[in-house]
C-alpha positions as CSV (number, residue, x, y, z in Angstrom):
1,M,-73.1,44.2,13.6
2,V,-71.0,41.3,14.3
3,I,-72.2,37.5,14.6
4,F,-69.5,36.4,17.2
5,G,-69.3,33.3,19.0
6,W,-68.3,29.9,20.3
7,R,-67.5,26.5,18.0
8,T,-67.2,23.0,20.2
9,T,-66.0,20.4,18.1
10,I,-65.5,16.7,19.0
11,Q,-63.5,14.2,17.4
12,Q,-63.6,10.3,17.7
13,I,-59.4,9.6,17.3
14,R,-59.7,5.9,18.3
15,M,-61.4,2.8,19.4
16,L,-60.2,1.1,22.9
17,T,-60.4,-1.5,24.7
18,L,-59.4,-1.0,27.7
19,V,-62.3,-1.6,31.5
20,C,-63.7,1.1,32.9
21,G,-62.7,2.4,36.3
22,H,-66.1,3.4,37.2
23,C,-68.5,0.7,36.1
24,H,-65.6,-1.8,35.9
25,H,-66.3,-3.8,32.9
26,Q,-63.9,-4.4,30.1
27,S,-66.3,-2.5,27.5
28,A,-65.1,-0.1,24.1
29,H,-64.1,3.2,24.6
30,Q,-64.2,5.8,22.7
31,L,-60.0,8.1,22.7
32,F,-61.6,12.4,21.4
33,R,-60.5,15.7,21.2
34,R,-62.9,18.1,21.9
35,Y,-61.3,21.4,20.7
36,T,-62.9,25.5,20.8
37,K,-62.9,27.9,17.8
38,P,-64.4,31.3,17.9
39,T,-66.3,32.0,14.8
40,I,-67.1,35.3,13.3
41,F,-70.9,35.2,11.2
42,F,-70.3,31.1,11.7
43,I,-66.3,31.0,9.9
44,P,-64.6,29.1,12.7
45,L,-60.9,31.0,13.2
46,F,-58.7,29.6,15.3
47,T,-57.9,26.3,17.4
48,I,-57.3,28.0,21.4
49,R,-59.2,24.9,23.7
50,S,-58.0,21.0,22.8
51,R,-59.1,18.5,25.1
52,Y,-58.7,14.7,26.2
53,G,-60.9,12.1,26.7
54,L,-62.7,8.4,27.2
55,Q,-65.6,8.1,27.4
56,C,-66.9,4.2,27.6
57,T,-69.7,3.0,25.8
58,F,-71.3,0.8,28.1
59,C,-71.9,3.2,31.0
60,G,-71.3,6.0,29.6
61,A,-68.9,7.6,31.9
62,S,-66.5,9.8,30.0
63,Y,-62.6,11.0,31.2
64,D,-60.9,13.9,30.8
65,I,-56.8,12.2,30.4
66,S,-53.8,14.8,29.7
67,K,-52.4,15.5,25.8
68,M,-49.7,12.6,26.4
69,H,-51.7,10.2,28.3
70,A,-53.9,10.2,24.8
71,H,-51.0,10.0,22.3
72,Q,-49.9,7.0,24.0
73,L,-53.0,5.4,23.9
74,V,-52.8,5.6,20.6
């Protein structure tokens, strides 16, 4: 019997001060990378999907951004 699954991990890259597009407050935003890996017997193998995003610490709104935009913010 083979145990197969998926693991999604969120890695914080940097904290930035930006104006939120949802609540319009200037607040800290977390720049993060979310990636998904297949697992066999709970051992992660390789990355199959990688996404970047920003999350407002004031209202909690989260936005997906492109890889190019994430690298410009760093």
